[in-house]
PAFI-908664 format. One record per residue (C-alpha): x, y, z; residue in one letter; chain. Coordinates in pm, 1 decimal, padded with zeros to 6 digits. Each point is the difference from the previous one (the first is absolute). Layout:
# residues N
<x=X | y=Y | z=Z | rest=a | kette=A>
...
END
This chain:
# residues 266
<x=-00798.8 | y=02141.9 | z=00587.3 | rest=x | kette=A>
<x=-00015.5 | y=-00338.8 | z=00171.9 | rest=x | kette=A>
<x=-00188.2 | y=-00025.3 | z=00329.5 | rest=x | kette=A>
<x=00265.7 | y=-00058.2 | z=00269.5 | rest=x | kette=A>
<x=-00257.3 | y=-00171.8 | z=00220.9 | rest=x | kette=A>
<x=-00045.4 | y=-00277.7 | z=-00257.7 | rest=x | kette=A>
<x=00269.7 | y=-00269.2 | z=-00029.1 | rest=x | kette=A>
<x=00188.6 | y=-00022.0 | z=-00326.7 | rest=x | kette=A>
<x=-00072.1 | y=-00374.3 | z=00001.5 | rest=x | kette=A>
<x=-00216.7 | y=-00198.9 | z=00237.8 | rest=x | kette=A>
<x=-00047.3 | y=-00376.0 | z=00029.4 | rest=x | kette=A>
<x=-00319.9 | y=-00110.0 | z=00171.2 | rest=x | kette=A>
<x=-00050.7 | y=-00360.4 | z=00105.3 | rest=x | kette=A>
<x=00218.9 | y=-00145.6 | z=-00273.1 | rest=x | kette=A>
<x=-00021.3 | y=-00376.5 | z=-00049.5 | rest=x | kette=A>
<x=00190.8 | y=-00198.1 | z=-00261.0 | rest=x | kette=A>
<x=00046.4 | y=-00372.3 | z=-00054.4 | rest=x | kette=A>
<x=00168.8 | y=-00206.1 | z=-00268.8 | rest=x | kette=A>
<x=-00191.4 | y=-00321.9 | z=-00039.2 | rest=x | kette=A>
<x=-00066.7 | y=-00136.3 | z=00347.2 | rest=x | kette=A>
<x=00286.8 | y=00197.0 | z=00152.8 | rest=x | kette=A>
<x=-00107.6 | y=00324.6 | z=00172.0 | rest=x | kette=A>
<x=00269.5 | y=00267.7 | z=-00024.8 | rest=x | kette=A>
<x=-00167.2 | y=00314.5 | z=00137.5 | rest=x | kette=A>
<x=-00276.2 | y=-00019.6 | z=00258.0 | rest=x | kette=A>
<x=-00146.9 | y=00343.0 | z=00062.9 | rest=x | kette=A>
<x=00282.1 | y=00253.8 | z=-00039.3 | rest=x | kette=A>
<x=-00073.7 | y=00365.7 | z=00076.9 | rest=x | kette=A>
<x=00259.6 | y=00262.5 | z=-00088.0 | rest=x | kette=A>
<x=00003.8 | y=00374.7 | z=-00057.9 | rest=x | kette=A>
<x=00279.3 | y=00159.8 | z=-00201.4 | rest=x | kette=A>
<x=00024.4 | y=00377.3 | z=00023.4 | rest=x | kette=A>
<x=00160.9 | y=00254.7 | z=-00228.7 | rest=x | kette=A>
<x=00371.3 | y=00001.1 | z=00082.2 | rest=x | kette=A>
<x=-00011.7 | y=-00335.6 | z=00180.9 | rest=x | kette=A>
<x=00304.6 | y=-00224.9 | z=-00002.6 | rest=x | kette=A>
<x=-00110.9 | y=-00343.8 | z=00110.6 | rest=x | kette=A>
<x=00198.2 | y=-00320.9 | z=00042.1 | rest=x | kette=A>
<x=-00208.0 | y=-00317.9 | z=-00016.3 | rest=x | kette=A>
<x=00176.0 | y=-00280.6 | z=00183.5 | rest=x | kette=A>
<x=-00071.2 | y=-00353.0 | z=00114.4 | rest=x | kette=A>
<x=00111.1 | y=-00358.5 | z=-00062.0 | rest=x | kette=A>
<x=-00014.7 | y=-00146.3 | z=-00347.9 | rest=x | kette=A>
<x=-00340.5 | y=-00100.4 | z=-00131.1 | rest=x | kette=A>
<x=-00206.1 | y=00249.0 | z=00201.2 | rest=x | kette=A>
<x=-00127.8 | y=00197.1 | z=-00298.8 | rest=x | kette=A>
<x=00242.4 | y=00291.6 | z=-00024.1 | rest=x | kette=A>
<x=00052.3 | y=-00021.7 | z=-00376.8 | rest=x | kette=A>
<x=-00370.2 | y=-00071.8 | z=-00045.1 | rest=x | kette=A>
<x=-00075.6 | y=00329.6 | z=00175.1 | rest=x | kette=A>
<x=00228.8 | y=00179.0 | z=-00245.7 | rest=x | kette=A>
<x=-00170.6 | y=-00151.0 | z=-00301.2 | rest=x | kette=A>
<x=-00344.9 | y=00083.4 | z=00132.7 | rest=x | kette=A>
<x=00101.5 | y=00362.4 | z=00064.2 | rest=x | kette=A>
<x=00154.1 | y=00017.7 | z=-00348.0 | rest=x | kette=A>
<x=-00320.8 | y=-00129.7 | z=-00155.9 | rest=x | kette=A>
<x=00160.2 | y=-00315.7 | z=-00136.9 | rest=x | kette=A>
<x=-00222.5 | y=-00214.5 | z=00223.0 | rest=x | kette=A>
<x=-00353.2 | y=00052.5 | z=00121.0 | rest=x | kette=A>
<x=-00093.5 | y=-00107.1 | z=00353.7 | rest=x | kette=A>
<x=-00251.5 | y=-00278.1 | z=00052.4 | rest=x | kette=A>
<x=-00170.2 | y=00215.0 | z=00263.7 | rest=x | kette=A>
<x=00047.1 | y=00356.4 | z=00118.7 | rest=x | kette=A>
<x=00067.1 | y=00333.1 | z=-00166.9 | rest=x | kette=A>
<x=00295.3 | y=00196.6 | z=-00127.9 | rest=x | kette=A>
<x=-00066.7 | y=00375.0 | z=00010.6 | rest=x | kette=A>
<x=00213.6 | y=00255.0 | z=-00182.6 | rest=x | kette=A>
<x=-00056.2 | y=00345.5 | z=00149.6 | rest=x | kette=A>
<x=-00330.9 | y=-00129.8 | z=00130.2 | rest=x | kette=A>
<x=-00118.9 | y=-00143.9 | z=-00331.0 | rest=x | kette=A>
<x=-00038.8 | y=-00379.0 | z=-00017.3 | rest=x | kette=A>
<x=00193.1 | y=-00183.9 | z=-00270.2 | rest=x | kette=A>
<x=-00253.0 | y=-00212.8 | z=-00183.9 | rest=x | kette=A>
<x=00229.8 | y=-00214.6 | z=-00215.7 | rest=x | kette=A>
<x=00364.4 | y=-00081.8 | z=-00067.6 | rest=x | kette=A>
<x=00225.4 | y=00258.2 | z=-00160.7 | rest=x | kette=A>
<x=-00029.9 | y=-00186.4 | z=-00331.5 | rest=x | kette=A>
<x=-00369.5 | y=00084.9 | z=-00017.0 | rest=x | kette=A>
<x=-00009.6 | y=00344.4 | z=00162.3 | rest=x | kette=A>
<x=00199.4 | y=00317.0 | z=00055.7 | rest=x | kette=A>
<x=00107.4 | y=00103.0 | z=00347.0 | rest=x | kette=A>
<x=-00028.3 | y=00369.5 | z=00099.4 | rest=x | kette=A>
<x=00380.6 | y=00012.4 | z=00043.3 | rest=x | kette=A>
<x=00297.2 | y=-00210.4 | z=-00100.6 | rest=x | kette=A>
<x=00146.4 | y=-00273.0 | z=00220.2 | rest=x | kette=A>
<x=00341.0 | y=-00139.1 | z=-00096.7 | rest=x | kette=A>
<x=00120.7 | y=-00345.0 | z=00104.4 | rest=x | kette=A>
<x=00371.4 | y=-00078.6 | z=00024.8 | rest=x | kette=A>
<x=00038.0 | y=-00376.6 | z=-00018.9 | rest=x | kette=A>
<x=00243.3 | y=-00199.4 | z=00212.8 | rest=x | kette=A>
<x=00202.6 | y=-00125.4 | z=-00296.8 | rest=x | kette=A>
<x=-00012.5 | y=00334.0 | z=-00189.7 | rest=x | kette=A>
<x=-00206.3 | y=-00168.5 | z=-00277.5 | rest=x | kette=A>
<x=00190.0 | y=00162.9 | z=-00284.3 | rest=x | kette=A>
<x=-00036.0 | y=-00113.6 | z=-00360.7 | rest=x | kette=A>
<x=00327.5 | y=-00174.7 | z=-00084.6 | rest=x | kette=A>
<x=-00037.5 | y=00069.2 | z=-00372.7 | rest=x | kette=A>
<x=-00037.2 | y=00376.6 | z=00048.8 | rest=x | kette=A>
<x=00267.8 | y=00250.9 | z=00091.8 | rest=x | kette=A>
<x=-00010.1 | y=00180.1 | z=00332.5 | rest=x | kette=A>
<x=-00137.9 | y=00309.2 | z=-00173.7 | rest=x | kette=A>
<x=-00272.0 | y=-00199.5 | z=-00172.9 | rest=x | kette=A>
<x=-00092.7 | y=-00164.9 | z=00330.0 | rest=x | kette=A>
<x=-00027.5 | y=00330.3 | z=00186.5 | rest=x | kette=A>
<x=-00196.1 | y=00167.1 | z=-00280.2 | rest=x | kette=A>
<x=-00214.3 | y=-00303.3 | z=-00083.1 | rest=x | kette=A>
<x=-00328.3 | y=00145.0 | z=00126.5 | rest=x | kette=A>
<x=00058.2 | y=00332.5 | z=-00173.9 | rest=x | kette=A>
<x=00091.4 | y=-00168.7 | z=-00328.6 | rest=x | kette=A>
<x=-00317.8 | y=-00206.8 | z=00019.0 | rest=x | kette=A>
<x=-00253.2 | y=00244.7 | z=00143.9 | rest=x | kette=A>
<x=00105.8 | y=00359.0 | z=-00065.3 | rest=x | kette=A>
<x=00007.6 | y=00228.5 | z=-00301.6 | rest=x | kette=A>
<x=00347.1 | y=00131.1 | z=00084.1 | rest=x | kette=A>
<x=00270.2 | y=-00007.8 | z=-00265.1 | rest=x | kette=A>
<x=00287.0 | y=-00245.2 | z=00042.2 | rest=x | kette=A>
<x=00241.7 | y=00285.3 | z=00072.2 | rest=x | kette=A>
<x=-00224.5 | y=00128.9 | z=00281.2 | rest=x | kette=A>
<x=-00030.3 | y=-00347.2 | z=00152.1 | rest=x | kette=A>
<x=00377.1 | y=-00046.3 | z=-00013.2 | rest=x | kette=A>
<x=00048.4 | y=00328.0 | z=00189.2 | rest=x | kette=A>
<x=-00251.7 | y=-00108.3 | z=00266.0 | rest=x | kette=A>
<x=00167.0 | y=-00340.8 | z=00026.8 | rest=x | kette=A>
<x=00343.7 | y=00157.9 | z=00043.2 | rest=x | kette=A>
<x=-00137.4 | y=00233.5 | z=00267.6 | rest=x | kette=A>
<x=-00161.9 | y=-00289.9 | z=00183.9 | rest=x | kette=A>
<x=00320.8 | y=-00203.8 | z=-00010.8 | rest=x | kette=A>
<x=00196.6 | y=00296.5 | z=00134.3 | rest=x | kette=A>
<x=-00241.5 | y=00025.4 | z=00291.6 | rest=x | kette=A>
<x=00084.1 | y=-00356.2 | z=00103.5 | rest=x | kette=A>
<x=00372.0 | y=00059.6 | z=-00038.2 | rest=x | kette=A>
<x=00048.3 | y=-00169.2 | z=-00336.9 | rest=x | kette=A>
<x=00145.8 | y=00181.0 | z=-00296.8 | rest=x | kette=A>
<x=00120.8 | y=-00123.3 | z=-00336.4 | rest=x | kette=A>
<x=-00161.0 | y=-00341.5 | z=00039.9 | rest=x | kette=A>
<x=-00308.1 | y=00046.6 | z=-00221.3 | rest=x | kette=A>
<x=00167.6 | y=-00188.5 | z=-00285.7 | rest=x | kette=A>
<x=00087.0 | y=-00303.7 | z=00214.0 | rest=x | kette=A>
<x=-00210.2 | y=-00312.5 | z=00045.2 | rest=x | kette=A>
<x=-00115.1 | y=-00125.1 | z=00344.5 | rest=x | kette=A>
<x=00241.6 | y=-00295.3 | z=-00014.6 | rest=x | kette=A>
<x=00287.8 | y=00249.1 | z=-00007.9 | rest=x | kette=A>
<x=-00099.1 | y=00154.3 | z=00335.4 | rest=x | kette=A>
<x=00054.3 | y=-00105.9 | z=00359.8 | rest=x | kette=A>
<x=-00295.8 | y=-00101.3 | z=00215.6 | rest=x | kette=A>
<x=-00003.2 | y=00335.4 | z=00177.1 | rest=x | kette=A>
<x=00009.1 | y=00188.4 | z=-00328.0 | rest=x | kette=A>
<x=-00292.8 | y=-00202.6 | z=-00135.3 | rest=x | kette=A>
<x=-00195.2 | y=00092.3 | z=00313.4 | rest=x | kette=A>
<x=00069.9 | y=00367.4 | z=-00063.6 | rest=x | kette=A>
<x=-00108.1 | y=-00032.9 | z=-00363.0 | rest=x | kette=A>
<x=-00331.9 | y=-00140.2 | z=00123.3 | rest=x | kette=A>
<x=-00030.7 | y=00307.4 | z=00225.8 | rest=x | kette=A>
<x=00065.5 | y=00227.3 | z=-00297.1 | rest=x | kette=A>
<x=-00272.5 | y=-00176.4 | z=-00194.5 | rest=x | kette=A>
<x=-00243.4 | y=00045.4 | z=00290.2 | rest=x | kette=A>
<x=00049.4 | y=00377.2 | z=00019.9 | rest=x | kette=A>
<x=00025.9 | y=00100.1 | z=-00367.3 | rest=x | kette=A>
<x=-00305.7 | y=00204.6 | z=-00095.4 | rest=x | kette=A>
<x=-00159.3 | y=00178.0 | z=-00294.5 | rest=x | kette=A>
<x=00019.7 | y=00376.1 | z=00079.7 | rest=x | kette=A>
<x=-00287.2 | y=00068.0 | z=-00241.6 | rest=x | kette=A>
<x=-00231.6 | y=-00212.0 | z=00219.4 | rest=x | kette=A>
<x=00033.4 | y=00143.1 | z=00354.0 | rest=x | kette=A>
<x=-00318.0 | y=-00177.4 | z=00107.5 | rest=x | kette=A>
<x=00185.2 | y=-00328.7 | z=-00049.6 | rest=x | kette=A>
<x=00267.5 | y=00080.9 | z=00257.7 | rest=x | kette=A>
<x=00104.3 | y=-00296.6 | z=00213.8 | rest=x | kette=A>
<x=-00121.4 | y=00053.2 | z=00356.6 | rest=x | kette=A>
<x=00087.8 | y=-00337.4 | z=00150.7 | rest=x | kette=A>
<x=00295.5 | y=-00232.4 | z=-00046.1 | rest=x | kette=A>
<x=-00014.0 | y=-00361.0 | z=00117.3 | rest=x | kette=A>
<x=00332.8 | y=-00174.0 | z=00062.9 | rest=x | kette=A>
<x=00014.7 | y=-00379.7 | z=00019.7 | rest=x | kette=A>
<x=00317.0 | y=-00102.7 | z=00189.8 | rest=x | kette=A>
<x=00216.0 | y=00272.6 | z=-00163.6 | rest=x | kette=A>
<x=00316.6 | y=-00097.6 | z=00190.5 | rest=x | kette=A>
<x=-00036.9 | y=-00378.7 | z=-00016.5 | rest=x | kette=A>
<x=00320.5 | y=-00170.4 | z=-00111.4 | rest=x | kette=A>
<x=00212.0 | y=00316.0 | z=00018.5 | rest=x | kette=A>
<x=00314.4 | y=00044.5 | z=00205.8 | rest=x | kette=A>
<x=-00013.9 | y=00252.2 | z=00289.6 | rest=x | kette=A>
<x=00155.6 | y=00285.5 | z=-00199.1 | rest=x | kette=A>
<x=-00230.2 | y=-00050.1 | z=-00301.5 | rest=x | kette=A>
<x=-00293.9 | y=-00021.9 | z=00241.7 | rest=x | kette=A>
<x=00096.0 | y=00335.0 | z=00151.4 | rest=x | kette=A>
<x=00012.1 | y=00156.2 | z=-00347.2 | rest=x | kette=A>
<x=-00351.9 | y=-00127.7 | z=-00074.0 | rest=x | kette=A>
<x=-00132.9 | y=00108.5 | z=00340.2 | rest=x | kette=A>
<x=00142.6 | y=00349.5 | z=-00043.6 | rest=x | kette=A>
<x=-00148.6 | y=00017.0 | z=-00347.2 | rest=x | kette=A>
<x=-00345.4 | y=-00093.2 | z=00133.0 | rest=x | kette=A>
<x=00028.2 | y=00282.3 | z=00251.2 | rest=x | kette=A>
<x=00110.2 | y=00246.9 | z=-00266.9 | rest=x | kette=A>
<x=-00282.2 | y=-00096.3 | z=-00235.8 | rest=x | kette=A>
<x=-00244.9 | y=00020.6 | z=00289.7 | rest=x | kette=A>
<x=00103.6 | y=00354.6 | z=00092.8 | rest=x | kette=A>
<x=-00310.8 | y=00213.8 | z=-00010.4 | rest=x | kette=A>
<x=00197.9 | y=00289.7 | z=-00146.4 | rest=x | kette=A>
<x=00151.0 | y=-00207.5 | z=-00280.0 | rest=x | kette=A>
<x=-00137.3 | y=-00077.1 | z=-00342.4 | rest=x | kette=A>
<x=-00098.6 | y=-00339.8 | z=00129.9 | rest=x | kette=A>
<x=-00271.5 | y=-00185.4 | z=00178.1 | rest=x | kette=A>
<x=-00039.9 | y=00082.7 | z=00368.3 | rest=x | kette=A>
<x=-00201.4 | y=-00312.6 | z=00086.2 | rest=x | kette=A>
<x=00127.7 | y=-00354.8 | z=-00011.1 | rest=x | kette=A>
<x=-00047.7 | y=-00343.8 | z=00145.7 | rest=x | kette=A>
<x=00282.9 | y=-00250.0 | z=00020.2 | rest=x | kette=A>
<x=-00016.7 | y=-00372.8 | z=00067.0 | rest=x | kette=A>
<x=00326.1 | y=-00107.5 | z=00160.9 | rest=x | kette=A>
<x=00162.1 | y=-00240.2 | z=00245.2 | rest=x | kette=A>
<x=00318.8 | y=00203.4 | z=00030.7 | rest=x | kette=A>
<x=00045.5 | y=00179.2 | z=00331.4 | rest=x | kette=A>
<x=00196.1 | y=00293.5 | z=-00143.6 | rest=x | kette=A>
<x=-00259.9 | y=00057.3 | z=-00272.1 | rest=x | kette=A>
<x=-00279.7 | y=00002.2 | z=00256.2 | rest=x | kette=A>
<x=00174.9 | y=00244.8 | z=00230.6 | rest=x | kette=A>
<x=00152.6 | y=00229.7 | z=-00264.8 | rest=x | kette=A>
<x=-00287.8 | y=00034.8 | z=-00245.2 | rest=x | kette=A>
<x=-00324.1 | y=-00029.1 | z=00199.3 | rest=x | kette=A>
<x=-00200.1 | y=00229.3 | z=00222.9 | rest=x | kette=A>
<x=-00262.3 | y=-00260.8 | z=00084.0 | rest=x | kette=A>
<x=00016.9 | y=-00378.6 | z=00023.1 | rest=x | kette=A>
<x=-00283.3 | y=-00245.3 | z=-00064.3 | rest=x | kette=A>
<x=00056.7 | y=-00362.8 | z=00096.3 | rest=x | kette=A>
<x=-00202.9 | y=-00273.7 | z=-00164.9 | rest=x | kette=A>
<x=-00043.4 | y=-00346.3 | z=00143.2 | rest=x | kette=A>
<x=-00243.2 | y=-00271.8 | z=-00108.1 | rest=x | kette=A>
<x=-00166.5 | y=00240.2 | z=-00243.2 | rest=x | kette=A>
<x=-00078.8 | y=00267.3 | z=00258.3 | rest=x | kette=A>
<x=00163.1 | y=00315.2 | z=00137.2 | rest=x | kette=A>
<x=00175.3 | y=-00120.1 | z=00315.5 | rest=x | kette=A>
<x=00150.5 | y=00339.5 | z=00090.1 | rest=x | kette=A>
<x=00020.9 | y=00354.2 | z=-00133.2 | rest=x | kette=A>
<x=00211.2 | y=00283.6 | z=00133.8 | rest=x | kette=A>
<x=00270.0 | y=00258.7 | z=-00053.7 | rest=x | kette=A>
<x=00344.5 | y=-00132.6 | z=-00090.7 | rest=x | kette=A>
<x=00134.4 | y=00143.8 | z=00327.4 | rest=x | kette=A>
<x=-00231.6 | y=-00234.9 | z=00192.8 | rest=x | kette=A>
<x=00160.1 | y=-00317.5 | z=-00137.6 | rest=x | kette=A>
<x=00241.1 | y=-00035.5 | z=00292.2 | rest=x | kette=A>
<x=-00249.9 | y=00115.8 | z=00261.8 | rest=x | kette=A>
<x=-00315.4 | y=-00197.4 | z=-00076.2 | rest=x | kette=A>
<x=-00083.1 | y=-00310.6 | z=00198.6 | rest=x | kette=A>
<x=-00195.4 | y=-00145.5 | z=-00293.9 | rest=x | kette=A>
<x=00114.8 | y=-00364.7 | z=-00007.6 | rest=x | kette=A>
<x=-00006.3 | y=-00023.8 | z=-00379.8 | rest=x | kette=A>
<x=00228.4 | y=00301.3 | z=-00039.9 | rest=x | kette=A>
<x=00230.5 | y=-00113.9 | z=00279.9 | rest=x | kette=A>
<x=00040.5 | y=-00345.8 | z=-00155.1 | rest=x | kette=A>
<x=00041.2 | y=00129.6 | z=-00354.7 | rest=x | kette=A>
<x=00279.9 | y=00243.2 | z=00081.4 | rest=x | kette=A>
<x=00178.2 | y=-00235.9 | z=00238.9 | rest=x | kette=A>
<x=-00017.3 | y=-00283.8 | z=-00257.7 | rest=x | kette=A>
<x=-00108.4 | y=-00233.0 | z=00277.9 | rest=x | kette=A>
<x=-00165.8 | y=-00336.0 | z=-00071.0 | rest=x | kette=A>
<x=-00192.7 | y=00043.2 | z=00325.3 | rest=x | kette=A>
<x=-00320.8 | y=00203.3 | z=-00013.7 | rest=x | kette=A>
<x=-00338.0 | y=00029.3 | z=-00168.2 | rest=x | kette=A>
<x=00142.5 | y=-00019.1 | z=-00353.5 | rest=x | kette=A>
<x=-00000.9 | y=-00366.5 | z=-00097.0 | rest=x | kette=A>
<x=00109.7 | y=-00185.8 | z=-00308.2 | rest=x | kette=A>
<x=-00357.0 | y=00002.1 | z=-00129.3 | rest=x | kette=A>
<x=00045.9 | y=00370.5 | z=-00062.4 | rest=x | kette=A>
<x=00283.7 | y=-00077.6 | z=-00241.9 | rest=x | kette=A>
<x=-00204.6 | y=-00219.8 | z=-00232.7 | rest=x | kette=A>
END
């Protein structure tokens, strides 16, 4: 049984630069079992970089990533994490040449010993959980933007039941409602909440990068604001309208007056 006093994921003093451009400058963050965190901030402050570092797709230049207290020594390509972390990309990142079913079951087809019939049953179950039925034979180009988003969710949660130790324990969402109309956004936000239900066959912990006010307020318990590569504010979602933090006040009022300057958008 996991030690509840140890964070599921912890970032300690994370620094990351691309060339001469620093992106993260000493980020500390603890993510607990069952956490639902929204990472917000103006463009270019390192939000997506944080996701990729947590997912193991990037290694920090300085600092440590700890998974249940154990430091990650290399990228996910060169090591195996103690639990699975799924990343849902902003643009769904589906393979256009594969059917929906082949996209959702891609990992299982490539890395499991399950028979094709078993994988198809798991794929159909996963699609049903995101509210999509009878679409496994279609190609991504035949779906709406909201449906493609839900297919990417189904791919993130499909699992091999013969490998319970590989269960996904963290889902990372990169702008899941970007470009969607308000109704489609609500569908996606509700789905995130359903998949994050601790009593469901889903993952109870997730982190979402978003600019959308409804997504922040409807899907998160905690909010972390990044600015200039650092954590500028952290608090419960209910504190958004009460805090006097100038970064939060300016961000949610969309004001051009305040400590957030254009340099933070580069």
